[in-house]
C-alpha positions in Angstrom: -8.5 22.8 6.2 -7.3 19.4 7.2 -9.3 16.3 6.6 -9.5 13.3 8.9 -10.7 9.8 8.6 -12.3 8.3 11.7 -12.8 4.7 12.0 -15.2 2.8 14.3 -17.0 -0.5 14.4 -20.6 -1.3 15.3 -22.0 -4.7 16.3 -24.4 -4.9 13.4 -25.5 -3.3 10.0 -28.6 -1.5 11.5 -26.7 0.4 14.2 -23.8 1.2 11.8 -26.5 2.8 9.3 -28.2 4.6 12.1 -25.0 6.2 13.2 -23.8 6.9 9.7 -27.0 8.7 9.0 -26.9 10.8 12.2 -23.3 12.0 11.4 -24.3 12.9 7.8 -27.5 14.5 8.9 -25.7 16.6 11.5 -23.2 17.6 8.9 -20.3 16.3 11.1 -19.4 14.0 8.2 -19.4 14.6 4.5 -19.6 10.8 3.9 -19.6 7.6 5.9 -18.8 4.3 4.4 -20.7 1.4 5.9 -18.4 -1.5 5.2 -19.0 -5.2 4.8 -19.1 -7.2 8.1 -15.8 -8.4 9.4 -14.6 -10.6 12.2 -12.6 -8.9 15.0 -10.3 -10.8 17.4 -9.2 -9.0 20.5 -8.6 -9.4 24.2 -11.2 -7.9 26.5 -11.0 -8.3 30.3 -8.5 -11.0 30.1 -10.4 -13.1 27.6 -9.8 -13.6 23.9 -13.1 -12.6 22.0 -14.1 -13.1 18.4 -17.1 -11.1 17.2 -18.6 -9.8 14.0 -18.7 -6.2 13.4 -19.5 -3.6 10.8 -16.6 -1.0 10.2 -17.5 2.7 9.4 -15.2 5.0 7.6 -16.1 8.5 8.5 -14.7 11.5 6.3 -14.8 14.8 8.3 -12.5 17.7 8.9 -10.1 17.7 11.8 -11.8 20.6 13.5 -15.0 18.4 13.8 -13.2 15.3 15.4 -14.4 16.1 18.9 -18.0 16.4 17.9 -17.8 13.2 15.9 -16.2 11.4 18.8 -19.0 12.6 21.1 -21.6 11.5 18.8 -20.1 8.0 18.4 -19.8 7.7 22.2 -23.5 8.8 22.6 -24.6 6.3 20.0 -22.3 3.3 20.6 -23.3 0.2 22.7 -19.8 -0.8 23.6 -18.2 0.2 26.9 -15.2 1.2 25.1 -15.7 1.8 21.4 -13.0 1.8 18.9 -12.5 5.4 17.7 -9.4 5.9 15.5 -8.7 9.2 13.8 -6.3 9.3 11.0 -5.2 12.6 9.7 -5.2 12.9 5.9 -2.1 14.8 5.0 -2.6 14.0 1.2 -5.8 13.4 -1.0 -7.4 14.7 -4.1 -7.8 18.4 -3.5 -11.2 18.5 -4.9 -12.4 15.7 -2.7 -10.9 17.4 0.4 -12.8 20.6 -0.5 -15.9 18.4 -1.0 -15.5 17.1 2.5 -15.2 20.7 3.8 -18.4 21.8 1.8 -20.4 18.8 3.4 -19.6 19.6 7.0 -20.3 22.5 9.2 
């Protein structure tokens, strides 16, 4: 039972909340933190862009990663959404068990 933290950004709070709710309702994530808006600076198609985004921290099990990725892709407006998965090798055992119990 290995837990994973998936990180993505949405262009606004409304879209972030919708995706968070879909992930939790589908039991693909035990919890999704909808973070405070941040400013992202990156290069896209040769041009430096600066945009406001809302980060999501998605807590799930590694075995659910592909389904989480698919749901993000299906519900994300960007051509190339940021989807980063970080394996959680350590964590409070009771919390990791809670993540497991909150996902299917």
